[in-house]
N, C-alpha and C positions, 0 to 999 in steps of 0.2 A: 624160867628165862624164856623171853620174848626172842624172836627170830632176829628182829634188829639188833640184839644186844651178844648173840650166839657166839662164843668164843670158848676156848679149852683153856683152864685154869691150870696152870703148872703143878700139881699136888703134892711134887718132889717136896716144895717150899714147906710143907706141913711135916714133915721130917727132920727139920732144922730149928735150932732154938732159936729161934726170932721174936724179939718181941715188936707188937704191931708199930707200923711205921708211923711216926708224926712228922708229916712233912708238908711243905708248901713251895708252891711253883714259882720263882721270881725268872719270867722272860725277860732277856736282854737281847731281842731282835732289833728293837730301836735302835740300842747303842753299840752294843759289841757287833750284831749282824750288819750295822752300815759299816764298821772298820773293814768289812770286807772290800780288797780291792776294788776299785770302780763303782762302788755302789753308794748312791746318794737317795735316800726316800725325802719326797717332797713333804711340805705341811699336810697335804690333804692325804696323802698314803701314810703318812705317820698315824692320822687321824683313824683313818679305815683299819690299820692293823691293832692299833688300841682298841677299839672299839671291839674288832673281832676277837682278839685276845681276851677281853672283859667277858665276852657271851661264852668262851671255852669254860670259863670258870679260873684262870688262871690269877693267883692271889696277889702278885705283884707285878707291876710292868715297869721295867727300867726304861725310860723314855728319852734318854740322850747325855749329851756331854755339853752342859749349858755354856760353859766358858768359850768353846768352839768359836762361838759365832752370838750376834746377836738376834740373827735368826733361830739361831739350835735354842737357846733361850725362850724365845717368846714361843715355840713348840712344846716345849718340855713343860712350862708354865699353863699353857692353854689344857695340854693334857690331864695336868694336875687338877684344872677346873672343871672337868668334864661331868663331873658325878658319877665316876665309874664304880662299881662295886670294889674292884682292885685296887690297893694300894699303890703309889707312883713313887718311884724313886731315880735318882740321877747321879751320875758320876763326878767326882772332886779329886783334883789332887791335893796333896796336905799343905795345900797353901789357903793363906787367910782370905786372898783375893777371890779364889776359886770357889770356895765355901760362900763367902758374901752371895756370889752369883746363884749359886744353888738354893741358897736360904730365901732369897726372891722369888723362886720360882713356886715356890708354896706345896711342895713336893712332901709325901710324909717322910721319907728319911732320906740321908744321903750318903753314897758308899765312897767313904774316905779312903786313899787306899796309898801304901808305901811298898816296895820292894825291901827286903831284907836278906836277901841271899848275898854271898859273898861277892859273886858275879855283878849282881846290879850294883851293889854298893860302891864296888870299884871303878866297874866301867861306865855305868851311866850316872850315878851321883856325885862320884868323889868325893863321897864324906864316910862319915863311921855310922854306926848302928846307932848311937847314941846321938847323934845330931839328927838323924833323920827320924827316929821316933820321938825326940822331943817337938821337932816340927809337926809330926802328923798329931800328935796328943793336943798342941795348941788350936790346930784346926778342929779336933773332935770338940774341944771345950768350947769355942766360937759355937760350933752348930749346937751344942746342947743347950748352951746360954741362951740361943734364940728360939729353944722349944722344938726342934727338930731333933727327928731319932738319925741315929747313926750305926751305918755298918763300916766295921773297921777291918779293909781288907789287905790280906797278904798278899801283893804281887809277887809270881814266883815263890809261891809258899811251898811247892812241892820241892824245890831245890834248897830252900834254908834250912839251916841246922835245926832239928825239932827243937832241941832245948832253948835256941833264940826265939823260935816260934813260942813255945810255952810261955817264956819270958815276956815276951811282948803281949800275947792276950791276956795274960794275967795281969799286966801292970794297965791294960785298957779296961779291964773292967771296972777299976778302980776309977774310970772315968764315967763311968754306966753308959758303955756301948750297949745298944740293942742287937747288935749281932757281931760275929767275929767271922771273917771269912777266909777261906784257903783258896787260894785261885791257883790250879796246876795250869801255868801260864805257857809252857812249850809243851804239854801233854806227855809228860813223861810216865806218869803213876799207870800201875796195874790196878786192877782189883784189889788183889791183897793188899798190894802196898798202901792204897787209898784207906782201906778199910783198917789198917794199921795205924794212919795217919791220922785220922778222926778219933780213933778209937782213943789214941795217946792224948790227943787234945783235950776230948770229951773227961778225962780223968781230971785234969787242973782248971777247966773252966765250967761256970753254969750258965754263962751266956749261950744262945742258940748258935748252932754252928752251921756257916753255908759253905758249900760245895760248887767252884766255877771250873768245870773240864773244859778242856780242849782237846782237839780230837788228831793230834800229829798221829798216833799209831793207831787210829781207829777204835780207840777202846772209852772215848767219853761218853758216850750211855752206860755202859757197864761200869764205868767208874763212878758216875753218879749213882746210880741204885748200888753199889757197894758202899759208898758214903751213907746213904741214907738208913741201910743195915747196921752201920756202925753208930749210928744217932744224929746223924746230920740232919739239920732243920729244914733250911733253904736249899731248893735244888734250882741252879741255874739253867737255862736252855735257850735255843734259838730256833726259830722255825726253820725245815729244811736244812737244820745245821750248818748253816752260815755262818761267816765269821772269818777271823783273820786266818791266813794260810790254809789250814785244814777244817777249820770251823769249830765249833762248839756241841756239845751234847744237845742231841735233836730233841725238841719239844714234843713232837709226834710219836719218837720212839720210848722216852720216857714216860709219856702218860698211858701209852697201851701197855707199856711194861708194868706200870703200877697196876693197871688192871688184871692183866695176865697172870703175874709174879704173887701179887699181894692182895686182889681183891679190892682195891680201891677206885671207886666207881663215879667219884663226885664230878668229875670232869664231862663236859660234853663232848666227846670223841668224835662225833659225828660231823663236827665241823671243822676237822682237822684238814680234809682234802679240799674244801673251799680258802683256809688259810694258808695252805702250802700254795695254790694258785695264783693269791695275791702274791705272796712274796717272790714266786718265780716271775710275777708279772713286773713288780715293782723293783726288783732286783736284777733283773734280765738273767737269772741264773736258774738253769731248768735241773733239778734233781736227778741223778743218774738214774736210766731205766729200772736198774735193780734196787734201786732206794727201797729200804724195810718202811713199810705203811702207805708212803705217797708217792713210790716209783710206778711209772706207767705199767711195768710187768707186775707189781706186786700181787695182781689178783689175774693173772693172765695164765691160761694153760693149754699147751698144746700136745702133751704125751696121751697117746690113747689109753693109757692104764690110767693116769692121770684123770681125764675128761670123764672116761667111764665113772669112776668113783664119785668125782664132784656132782655128775648128774643124779647119783643115787643119794648123798648126802655130802654138802660143801665140806664139812669139817673135816672130812677125811685128808683132804689136803690144804686146808687152810686154816691156820689156826684162828683165826677171827674171821665173822662176815665183812664184806666190803663194806655193806651199810653200816657197821659200827663206827666206821670213819670216815663216812660220807664218799665211798668210792663205788665203784661198778665192775663185775667180772665180766671177762673177756674169754671165751673160749677160743680159741685159735687153730685155725685148719691150716695143717702143712706137713712136712715129711713124716712126721712122727705120727700122724693122726691113723688110727685104727678102724676096722669097719664098725665096730660098735659103737665107738664114740662118734662117727661120723653120723650114724642114725640118728642118734642122739641130738647132735647139732642140728641136722636138718629137721628134725623133728620140732626142735624147739622154734624154729625159723617159720614153722607152718607147713611144713613139706611132708607128705607120707610116701617116700620114694619105695619102690620095689625093688628087690635085691639085687637084680641085673642093672637095674639103673643107678643104685649105690657103688656097684663093683665099676662102672664105669666112670663115675664122678672120682672114685677114689684114684682110679689109675689116672686120669687126668691132673689130679691135684699132685700125684708123685711125679709126674712127667713132667710138670708146668715149672717153667723156669722161675715163676714168682715164688714157688713153695721154698726157696732160700731164705725171704724174707716172711713167710705167711701169705695165704690169701686172705685179701680184705675181704668184709662182708660184702660189699658190693659185687665183687667180681665171683665171689663164691653163689650167689645168686644169679648172676648172668649164665655162670655155668650150669648150675642145675635147670634153669630155663632152657637151655641151648639140649641137655640131655631128654628131658621132658618134651619137646617138640619135636625131638628124632622120630 
């Protein structure tokens, strides 16, 4: 294992009776991510993101909802013609006119969706299940007749009666759909219930299952992994977990988890920090400081005990190296810094301070009003130079 790939694998997984995961990633940043309130990606931004997602190794890119506008359709069609290694798909309601527009985009497959939960049937569609399913299959048949792959998606699938869901997916197989997809549209699932739901669907369908998780209870990534363990093939993600309300399963969390938990290493995780920065810039939404993988503090350490150990062997307090995701480690000087840690930090900066100088520096740090927010590298150098000059 090279240093850039250094990480600790969760060996407890070896004690579980798990089959090797057979998965692929469908990233929906360009569609569901753009449905984040206030977010609009330009053509150039979508092209740049699609290029970078392809470089990471994502197998499928959902590039948009073409019926939204003529510009959206043009962008979806352009991404489909870029010659990416990734397949492309787009979203369509169960309406023939929507599917016509999607077919014209030359994508590899179309995600045709309906909701079948009682809530959506009653309050959104004002129709029966039979009416909606019939409409959906007409749309599916139209797409298949035009040589396009189809993902048949159950919006609000996690609140749909499980027997209704089974019935719909089994019937959809007769129309030769390429995938069936369960959407946890309002993020109600837990890992245990996700595993149960996917396992039950897998008992009755042969078609690959997709899982699309929202993060309303903060469990989207965990639920996505639970679905994969239960046999889901296609895992949906967004960069930085952006999306409606609390967002979607995080691409960076899912990819690093696939490596740490299951040893799946085919994705180029070294590009994740760059990709996160692009989405941050294009969306105007900065990830939380403590966001896993890409947060500002994901590789920051202040506690003296932690810093001392990090200086000896980084994996004592880092599950994986910052280099593995294209990040950088930050050793922060502040209230919790100890003498040994300070010696190591100043030495790494090129200084070889005497004990009395270190004591004086530590005293200044502890008393410095800036310590509430940590001492910046620039200010620390100034303080060291002042002490050395005294």
